[in-house]
C-alpha positions in Angstrom: 52.4 112.9 175.6 51.7 115.4 172.8 54.4 117.7 171.5 54.6 121.1 172.9 53.4 123.0 169.8 50.2 120.9 169.8 49.7 121.0 173.6 50.1 124.7 173.8 48.4 125.7 170.6 46.7 129.1 171.4 43.0 128.7 172.3 42.5 132.4 173.0 43.5 135.6 171.2 45.6 136.6 174.2 47.8 133.6 173.8 48.7 134.5 170.2 52.1 136.2 170.1 53.0 138.5 167.2 50.9 139.4 164.1 49.3 142.3 166.0 47.9 144.0 163.0 46.2 140.9 161.6 44.8 140.1 165.0 43.3 143.5 165.4 41.7 143.5 162.0 40.1 140.1 162.5 38.8 141.1 165.9 37.2 144.3 164.6 35.5 142.3 161.8 34.1 139.9 164.3 32.9 142.6 166.8 31.4 144.8 164.0 29.9 141.8 162.1 31.7 142.9 158.9 33.0 139.5 157.8 34.4 138.7 154.3 33.4 135.5 152.6 37.0 134.4 151.8 40.4 135.1 153.3 44.0 134.2 152.4 46.5 133.7 155.1 50.0 133.8 153.5 53.4 133.4 155.1 56.2 131.0 155.9 55.7 127.8 157.8 55.0 127.6 161.6 54.1 131.2 162.2 50.4 130.8 163.1 48.3 130.8 159.9 46.3 127.7 160.7 46.1 128.5 164.4 44.7 131.9 163.7 42.2 130.4 161.2 41.0 127.9 163.8 40.7 130.6 166.5 38.7 132.8 164.1 36.3 129.9 163.5 36.1 129.2 167.2 35.3 132.8 168.0 32.5 133.0 165.4 30.8 129.8 166.5 31.1 130.2 170.3 27.6 130.1 171.7 28.5 131.7 175.0 30.5 134.6 173.7 29.1 138.1 174.4 28.8 140.5 171.5 31.3 142.9 173.0 33.8 140.2 173.9 36.3 138.8 171.4 37.5 135.8 173.4 35.6 132.4 173.0 34.5 130.7 176.2 36.2 127.4 175.5 33.5 125.6 177.4 30.5 125.4 175.0 30.0 122.4 172.7 31.1 124.3 169.7 34.4 125.4 171.3 35.1 121.9 172.7 34.3 120.3 169.3 36.7 122.7 167.5 39.5 122.1 170.1 39.3 118.3 169.7 38.8 118.4 165.9 35.3 117.0 165.8 33.3 120.1 164.7 31.0 119.8 161.7 31.2 123.6 161.3 34.9 123.6 160.8 36.2 121.5 157.9 40.0 121.4 157.2 41.3 120.2 153.9 44.9 119.5 152.9 45.3 120.7 149.4 48.6 118.9 149.0 46.8 115.6 149.0 43.5 116.8 147.4 44.7 118.6 144.3 42.2 117.6 141.7 38.9 118.8 140.3 37.0 115.9 141.9 38.2 116.9 145.3 36.9 120.5 144.7 33.6 119.1 143.5 33.2 117.2 146.8 34.0 120.4 148.6 31.3 122.3 146.7 28.8 119.6 147.8 29.7 120.2 151.4 29.1 123.9 151.1 25.5 123.2 150.2 24.9 121.6 153.6 23.8 124.5 155.9 25.4 124.9 159.3 23.3 124.7 162.5 21.3 127.8 163.3 23.4 130.8 164.3 26.7 129.2 163.3 29.1 129.6 160.4 30.5 126.8 158.3 34.2 127.5 157.8 36.4 125.7 155.3 40.2 125.9 156.0 42.2 124.8 152.9 45.8 124.4 153.9 48.6 124.7 151.3 46.1 125.9 148.8 48.8 126.7 146.2 49.1 123.0 145.6 45.7 122.9 143.8 45.8 122.4 140.1 44.7 125.1 137.7 41.6 123.2 136.9 40.8 122.7 140.6 41.2 126.5 141.1 38.8 127.2 138.2 36.3 124.7 139.7 36.5 126.5 143.0 36.3 130.0 141.5 32.5 130.4 141.3 31.9 128.9 144.8 34.6 131.2 146.2 33.1 134.3 144.6 29.5 133.6 145.7 29.5 131.0 148.5 26.2 130.0 150.3 25.1 132.1 153.2 27.2 131.8 156.4 30.0 129.9 154.6 33.5 131.3 154.9 36.7 130.1 153.2 40.1 130.5 154.7 43.0 129.6 152.3 46.4 129.1 153.9 49.5 129.1 151.8 53.3 129.4 152.0 53.6 130.4 148.3 51.0 133.1 147.5 52.7 133.8 144.2 51.4 130.4 142.9 47.7 131.3 143.5 45.8 132.6 140.5 45.0 136.3 140.3 41.3 135.4 139.9 41.4 133.8 143.3 43.4 136.5 144.9 41.0 139.2 143.7 38.1 137.5 145.5 39.7 137.2 148.9 41.0 139.4 151.8 44.7 138.8 152.0 46.6 138.7 155.2 50.4 138.3 155.0 51.9 136.8 158.2 55.4 137.9 159.1 58.1 135.8 160.7 58.2 136.2 164.4 61.0 138.2 166.0 63.3 136.7 168.6 61.6 138.6 171.4 58.1 137.3 170.3 59.4 133.7 170.2 61.1 134.1 173.6 57.9 135.4 175.1 56.1 132.3 173.7 58.8 130.0 175.1 58.7 131.6 178.6 54.9 131.1 178.6 55.4 127.4 177.9 58.2 127.0 180.5 56.0 128.6 183.2 53.2 126.2 182.4 55.7 123.2 182.5 57.3 124.5 185.7 60.8 124.5 184.3 63.4 127.3 184.7 65.3 128.0 181.5 67.9 130.8 181.2 67.4 133.6 178.8 70.5 132.7 176.8 69.0 129.2 176.1 65.8 130.7 175.0 67.7 133.2 172.7 69.6 130.3 171.2 66.4 128.4 170.5 64.7 131.5 169.0 67.7 132.1 166.7 67.7 128.4 165.6 64.0 128.7 164.8 64.6 131.6 162.3 61.2 133.2 162.9 59.0 130.1 163.3 57.0 129.4 166.5 56.5 125.8 165.7 60.2 125.1 165.1 61.1 126.9 168.4 58.5 124.9 170.4 59.6 121.6 168.8 63.3 122.4 169.7 62.3 123.4 173.2 60.4 120.1 173.6 63.5 118.2 172.4 65.7 120.0 175.0 63.2 119.3 177.9 62.9 115.7 176.9 66.7 115.2 176.5 67.7 116.8 179.8 64.7 115.9 182.0 65.7 118.5 184.6 63.9 121.5 186.2 66.7 124.0 185.5 68.5 124.5 182.2 71.4 126.8 181.4 73.5 127.5 178.3 76.1 124.8 179.1 73.5 122.1 179.1 72.4 122.5 175.5 75.8 122.7 173.7 75.5 119.2 172.4 71.8 119.6 171.5 71.7 122.9 169.7 74.2 123.1 166.8 75.4 126.4 165.4 72.5 128.3 163.9 72.2 129.2 160.2 72.4 132.9 161.2 75.9 132.3 162.7 77.0 130.4 159.6 75.8 133.2 157.4 77.5 136.0 159.4 80.8 134.0 159.4 80.5 133.2 155.7 79.9 136.8 154.7 82.9 137.9 156.8 85.2 135.4 155.2 84.0 136.1 151.7 84.9 139.7 152.2 88.3 138.7 153.6 88.8 136.3 150.7 89.4 133.4 153.2 88.6 130.4 151.0 89.6 127.8 153.6 87.2 129.2 156.3 84.4 129.4 153.7 84.9 125.7 152.9 84.8 124.8 156.6 81.5 126.6 157.0 80.0 124.8 154.0 81.1 121.5 155.5 79.5 122.3 158.8 76.2 123.3 157.2 76.1 119.9 155.4 77.2 117.9 158.4 74.5 119.5 160.6 71.9 118.6 158.0 70.8 122.2 157.7 68.6 123.0 154.7 71.2 124.0 152.1 68.7 125.7 149.8 67.7 128.0 152.7 71.3 128.6 153.5 71.9 129.9 149.9 68.7 132.0 150.0 69.8 133.6 153.2 73.2 134.4 151.8 71.5 136.0 148.8 69.2 138.0 151.1 72.0 139.3 153.3 74.2 140.4 150.3 71.1 142.0 148.9 70.6 143.9 152.1 74.3 145.0 152.0 73.7 146.3 148.5 70.6 148.2 149.4 72.1 149.7 152.6 75.3 150.8 150.7 73.2 153.2 148.6 70.2 153.8 151.0 71.2 153.8 154.7 67.7 154.9 155.6 66.4 151.4 154.7 67.2 150.2 158.3 64.0 151.9 159.4 62.1 149.3 157.3 64.1 146.4 158.8 62.7 146.6 162.3 62.6 142.8 162.7 66.2 142.3 161.5 68.4 140.7 164.1 71.0 143.0 165.6 74.0 140.8 164.7 72.8 140.6 161.1 72.2 144.4 161.1 75.7 145.1 162.3 77.2 142.7 159.8 75.3 144.5 157.0 76.5 147.9 158.1 80.2 146.9 158.5 80.4 144.9 155.3 78.9 147.6 153.2 81.9 149.8 154.1 84.5 147.2 153.1 83.1 146.0 149.8 82.9 147.7 146.4 79.9 147.6 144.1 81.6 145.6 141.3 82.6 142.8 143.7 79.2 142.9 145.5 77.5 142.6 142.1 79.7 139.6 141.2 79.0 137.8 144.5 75.2 138.2 144.1 75.3 136.9 140.5 77.5 134.0 141.6 75.1 133.1 144.4 72.0 133.3 142.2 73.8 131.0 139.7 74.6 128.6 142.6 70.9 128.5 143.6 70.0 127.4 140.1 72.9 124.9 139.7 72.5 122.9 142.9 69.3 121.4 141.5 71.3 119.6 138.8 74.4 118.8 140.9 74.9 115.3 142.4 77.2 117.0 145.1 75.0 119.7 146.4 77.7 121.8 147.9 80.0 121.7 144.8 78.5 124.7 142.9 78.9 126.9 146.1 82.5 125.7 146.6 83.4 126.6 143.0 81.7 130.0 143.4 83.7 130.7 146.6 87.0 130.3 144.7 85.7 132.6 142.0 84.6 135.1 144.5 87.7 135.1 146.5 90.6 134.6 144.0 91.9 137.2 141.6 89.1 136.4 139.2 87.4 139.4 140.7 90.1 141.8 139.7 90.4 140.1 136.3 86.8 140.6 135.7 87.1 144.3 136.8 90.1 144.8 134.5 88.4 143.1 131.6 85.4 145.4 132.1 87.6 148.5 132.1 89.5 147.3 129.0 86.3 146.5 127.2 85.0 150.0 127.9 88.2 151.6 126.7 88.2 149.4 123.5 84.6 150.4 122.8 85.6 154.1 123.2 88.5 153.7 120.7 86.4 151.8 118.3 83.8 154.5 118.4 86.4 157.2 117.6 87.8 155.1 114.7 84.4 154.7 113.2 83.7 158.4 113.6 87.0 159.4 111.9 86.4 156.9 109.1 83.0 158.3 108.3 84.4 161.8 108.3 87.1 160.8 105.8 84.5 159.0 103.6 82.3 162.1 103.5 85.3 164.3 102.6 86.3 162.0 99.8 82.8 161.9 98.4 82.7 165.7 98.4 86.1 165.8 96.5 84.7 163.5 93.8 82.0 166.1 93.0 84.4 169.1 92.5 85.0 170.4 89.0 88.4 171.1 87.4 88.0 174.8 88.0 86.9 174.2 91.7 90.2 172.6 92.6 92.2 175.6 91.5 93.8 177.8 94.1 91.1 180.1 95.5 93.6 182.9 95.7 94.3 182.8 92.0 91.9 184.5 89.5 89.7 182.0 87.6 91.0 181.6 83.9 88.8 182.3 80.9 87.3 179.1 79.3 89.0 179.9 76.0 92.4 180.1 77.6 91.9 176.7 79.3 90.9 175.1 76.0 93.8 176.6 74.0 96.5 176.0 76.7 95.5 172.3 77.2 95.0 171.5 73.5 91.6 170.2 74.1 90.5 170.5 70.4 93.5 168.7 68.9 91.7 165.5 68.5 88.7 167.1 66.7 88.3 166.7 62.9 89.6 169.7 61.0 86.2 170.4 59.5 84.7 171.0 62.9 87.7 172.3 64.7 87.4 175.8 63.1 83.8 176.0 64.2 84.6 175.0 67.7 87.6 177.4 67.8 85.4 180.2 66.7 82.9 179.3 69.5 85.7 179.5 72.1 87.0 182.7 70.6 90.3 181.3 69.6 90.0 182.7 66.0 88.1 185.5 64.4 85.8 185.4 61.4 87.0 187.8 58.6 84.1 187.2 56.2 82.6 190.7 55.6 80.3 189.8 52.7 77.6 188.2 54.9 74.2 189.6 54.3 72.1 191.3 57.0 70.0 188.2 57.7 73.1 186.1 58.4 74.5 188.8 60.7 71.2 188.7 62.7 71.4 185.0 62.9 75.0 185.2 64.0 74.1 187.7 66.7 71.3 185.4 68.0 73.7 182.5 68.0 76.4 184.6 69.7 73.9 185.8 72.3 72.7 182.2 72.9 76.4 181.0 73.2 77.1 183.8 75.7 74.1 182.7 77.8 75.2 179.0 77.6 78.8 180.0 78.4 77.6 182.0 81.4 75.6 178.9 82.7 78.6 176.6 82.2 81.2 178.6 84.1 80.8 176.3 87.1 80.8 173.2 84.9 84.0 171.2 84.1 85.5 171.5 80.6 85.2 167.8 80.1 81.4 167.8 80.7 81.0 170.5 78.0 83.0 168.5 75.5 81.2 165.3 76.3 77.7 166.9 75.9 78.3 168.9 72.8 80.6 166.7 70.8 79.8 163.2 71.9 80.2 161.7 68.4 83.7 163.1 67.9 84.8 161.9 71.3 83.7 158.3 70.5 
């Protein structure tokens, strides 16, 4: 007996739940015959990328489909061949096991083989991000200009790893995770086909456990049906089959982190490990919910963009945003990001998160906040000290350039230069032969020689006029500068 997700893989567009926008776009392209030569279907695992690609190929190659009808007949040779995997017009390649250039060369050879008349040859490359860079480059030209009636559909869970040169040549469709209601509708459809009655609470538990994946939900439902082997199933029947969901763990963990309840956080971590949940996904989900708390705290309108967010998660985000401050929220996010990086190198996978829990819940938070405040205060004081030091340095430099006369009291009259020289005995060290000449220059003594001829008087008048001009120019110059410039030899 085949598993439920293979048995009930959609064969008609009406059987595909969710992804309404993508379905409508592809349908319109088929009906209007406006097909692209390459598509990229991106999204997480188990949400219908490969199923949609096969249904797209089946619709294009159905020989009985009417031009105005989108649904394939499911009865013609082409439809039957695609359903059982024997069609020569639909070629599926797993890029995870065919990553090299040689594999792409073989693929290029297959594109040269034309399809049968009226049909399309469609290549579905699953997990295309696993191709090497050289393989992508080898595929580039064929992808840009494929032969007539050849279509590529590239499916990937990590679109960020695909080269931009590939992305620019394809139509990109981003598949979203299914909502709980969409998964429940899918599960009800299967239960009706199987003739089994399953309560809504059971279906809700399965949908929450699947975290947005149809395949995971259908696999879990198949496990429940096989384990119980009964026609009616209620919530009490599945207690031992369905463990607590990651969503429940996340809500409890966030609540206890905010309460600083370390013991409860440790218990949740142990439960996640014991139930063999994906620990990487658990950390990523924690980062995502704390990110949502951060965004909602400063932009409450963001809830309009989170239409697919579970109500329990949404309520937790709203309530937590009111009870947590930004500094602590920032610290928690930084710690969780560090945990995500550290678990790759840890022999005990939960140890980095356990250490982070203690740091997030103990008084380290307040210590970090206090240290931040103290650092800001210290920086402010340091800045003021530097400013005052520079001001003092400028003032000292200005004082060094002030002359003897400038430092006198501004309220007192400025003394005559001759009075300063005589009062301070500035000419006492000069040789007697030159002292008289200098004293005459400063007006300290008068010349009584009246027998000078007219020529000498004129020269003295010129010299006196020149001295007056120089004296006028030197009024703002210090006495020491004058003595140094005029009588350098005597000062030595």
